[in-house]
C-alpha positions, -999 to +999 in steps of 0.1 A: +311+840+231+344+827+229+367+827+199+356+788+184+374+770+158+391+736+149+425+731+144+452+703+142+463+688+177+494+690+193+511+668+218+501+693+245+465+681+237+467+649+247+458+643+279+428+669+272+416+642+243+420+621+266+398+632+294+374+642+272+369+605+260+364+593+292+339+621+303+324+613+275+321+579+276+310+579+305+280+600+297+271+584+267+274+553+268+265+542+298+233+526+290+253+514+256+282+493+273+281+465+301+293+484+331+328+463+340+331+475+307+331+510+302+351+510+336+379+493+322+382+516+294+374+552+316+395+540+346+427+561+360+450+531+343+430+534+311+435+574+313+470+572+309+474+548+280+448+569+256+470+598+267+498+581+248+479+567+225+461+604+217+496+621+218+512+595+190+484+605+170+491+644+173+526+636+169+534+604+149+500+594+130+499+560+108+500+581+080+500+613+069+461+606+061+452+598+094+447+632+115+436+645+148+420+671+146+406+692+183+377+717+188+389+748+212+370+778+227+392+802+235+422+782+241+404+755+261+399+723+243+367+713+243+364+683+216+379+659+193+383+638+162+402+613+147+402+605+114+418+580+082+416+556+057+388+534+060+406+499+070+371+476+060+379+451+039+349+455+012+358+495+013+383+511-010+410+528+011+420+555-015+383+565-017+368+559+012+377+574+052+366+567+085+359+592+110+374+573+137+358+589+167+343+623+172+335+633+206+325+665+223+337+674+264+293+669+277+297+702+296+301+722+260+277+700+237+253+719+219+276+748+214+288+738+172+315+721+185+305+686+167+295+701+139+326+727+136+350+690+142+324+672+113+331+699+087+369+703+091+368+665+094+351+663+058+372+692+041+407+679+048+394+642+033+382+656+005+416+674+001+428+641+006+408+626-026+385+610-004+345+605-022+329+582+012+333+593+049+316+566+070+319+556+106+313+527+133+283+539+155+268+516+184+234+509+170+217+519+205+238+553+203+204+578+193+221+606+196+257+601+174+225+587+148+209+614+150+233+637+148+246+627+113+220+616+103+211+656+102+243+662+088+235+639+059+246+605+070+229+568+066+232+534+073+252+517+048+236+483+056+271+468+071+266+457+111+293+442+132+288+430+167+314+432+190+325+409+223+321+429+247+313+400+278+276+409+262+273+410+226+270+451+213+259+458+182+274+481+161+260+502+125+282+516+098+269+551+085+282+570+054+283+600+033+293+612+000+323+642+010+326+642-029+333+671-049+308+670-064+287+662-035+293+694-021+291+715-052+252+705-048+243+722-018 
């Protein structure tokens, strides 16, 4: 088996991260998002924008508590996760963090990369003093909901509807990442 792990992203990873995002969205969201929206956010022009944004996230994040991590198999970037302090008005950004995104290349799923990214994210956030980790997911995204649910995540009762030419509902999931919760394992 190839050497696998998780590390902080570098500027040189931005193209791979953007390409994984596009492939994962095209694969995982094709039945969740309106076709025109998906085509717009995964088209060639969008890929260039995503590459620039991910390069900035790797080299100049909004705060020291925002991070972009990549999962690697040998030297190949196969997934990524971005996190930072929670921005929802009902959450305390001092103790609640948000998993902004976690995606694995569809060609490299079911190999533990998502679990490693999730564990590394929780470890870093716990070190930063966060106790709760949240994430917005599409309500109809059974794959993500099942993955996070198997790691102890649950809906917190908060939902929102995005206007994407047609309404698309998201729910917020949460999990306890405090040192106390970890000690109980």
